[in-house]
N, C-alpha and C positions, 0 to 999 in steps of 0.2 A: 342830349340837347335839352336845355330847360324848356324853351318855348320854340316851337317850329314856326318859322316865318315862311309862309307860302307866297312866294313871289312868282306870279304867273309868267313873268318874262323869262324865268329860269326853267320852269317845268311845263312850258306850253305844250310840249309834244308828248306828255305822259299824263295818265290819270293818277293824280297825286293820292287819291283815296286807296289805290292799289299798292302803293309803296309802303313797305313795312320797315320802318327805321329801327326796329329791334333786330332785324337781320343784318349781319355784318356786310353782306354784299350790297344791300340797298342803301345802308348808311354811307358806305364808301362812295357809292355812285352819287348820292345826294350831296355829300361834302365836296366831291370833285366838281360837280355841276355848279355849286354855289361859289367855290373858289375861282373857277374859270370865268365866272361872270362878275367877280369882285364883290360878291355879297357876303359879308362877314356876320350879318345879323343872325343871332341864335347859335353861333358856333362857339364852343368853349374849349379851353386848353385840353381838358381830358379827352374830349372827342377827337381832337386833332392828334394827340399823342397816341391814342388807341388805334387810329386809322391811317396815320401818315404813310406807313409802308405800302398800303393798299390803294392810295390815291393815284389817279391817272392825271398827274399834273406835270408841268415842266420841271426839269432838274433845278433850275434857278429858283422857282417858287418853293420847291421842296426844301432846298437849302435855306432859303429865307425863313420858312416856317420852323425848321429845325433849330436854327439860331435863336429865333424868338422863343421857342418852347423851352430850350435848355440854357438860356442866358441866366447868369447868376446875379439876379438883381431883385 
């Protein structure tokens, strides 16, 4: 992620300073949380591609993101 957008409405229940986005598990958790809340700020295609299989999101959202990431345009 280029710039991490700290939205307190998304991580109100966690100490954001203890989240290490260099760790795959933490990054997948954070991306899942952002997507569930509809916050796309700071998320890039590479992060989505690298973590899509590990995201705990609905099948329909995963399908939508897959189509977006691999569309030929």
